[in-house]
Each structure stands twice: as structure tokens, then as C-alpha cells.
N, C-alpha and C positions, 0 to 999 in steps of 0.2 A: 245428779251426777252430774259432770260434764265429760264430754266425749274425747277421748283421746284422739291425737295429730298425729299423722305419721310424717316422719321428718327424712326416712330411708329405708329403705328394704330390700335385700334380696335374697331370690331364691337358691338355695345351696344343694343341687342334686350331689352331691358328696358319694360321686363313685356309687360302689356296693352298697354301701349302709342306706339308713333311711334318709331322703331329703329333709331338708328343715329350711326355716325363713328366718333370717337375722333380719332385725328392725332397729332402728333411732326412734322411739315416737315421745313426745312431749305431751306430759299429764296435768291437763287447767286445775285439779281438784288437788293438787298439791304441789305445783309450780315446777315439777321435778322432769327433766329429760330420763330418759330411759330404755334401756335398750333389751331387748328381748328376742330368746332365741325360742323356736317353737316347732318341733315336727309333726310329723301329720298325725300321727296317733294321739287322739285324746289324753291329758292328762301330762303329756310331755312340755313343759314351757316352763322356762325362766325369765324372771323379772328380777333387774338388779337394777340400781339406781347409777346410770350413767356420769351422774353428776358425783358421786361419793367414789366411783372407780377414779377418776381424774382428778380431783381435786387432793382426796387420800388413798388414793393405789387398794382402797380397800374393796374387797369382795366378799368380806365373809358375811355371813350367815345372821349375827350380829348387826347387823347394818343394812340389810336388805332382806330381810323376814317381814319388814311392815308392809311390804307391795302387794301382798296375796295374791300370785299369780290365778290360784285355784278361784280366788271369785271373781276375775276379770277375763278368764279365759273362754267364755263365752263369745265375749265382746272382740276379745284379740283375734281369735282365730278368724271370727268373719272378715274382721276389718284386712287381717292380713291374706289367711288363703281364700275369701270369698270373691276373689275378682277371676 
């Protein structure tokens, strides 16, 4: 499996709520650009196809469930929070 590459990322302190990282990543495994929202707490991550959001204005689970945030969380967490 090829590694994700960060296009852009930003830490959001989020006031009194939990901070999170929002990132745009390129996934060479499927050629898609993805939007990742990850909170500090383990298991709190969302991965959506940015291509589908832009092209089809679709954020449904029907078209985004194949990104398997749970399977990639460890790698994404190290990439986004590890610095």
C-alpha cells in the first residue's frame, strides 16, 4: 500500500470544544483526493472523498463508506498529529 500525502492541513483549536485537524490528502492507492477530519480522541476520524464532494455534491455514507477511516486511522493519526 502506498502512503498518503498531505496537500494541506490545519489544526483547529475549536474554542472550548475538542481540537481537531482538518486535512486534504492525496491517496495514491485509489487516485482520490480526500478530506480528513480527525479529533484528538482515538476513533474520532472521518474520511470523505473530496472529489465526490466537489463533482457530485455528495457527502452520503453510500458513496464514502469505502474509505474505511478505521483501517487507516493509525497511519493518518501519525501523519496528521505526529508532528
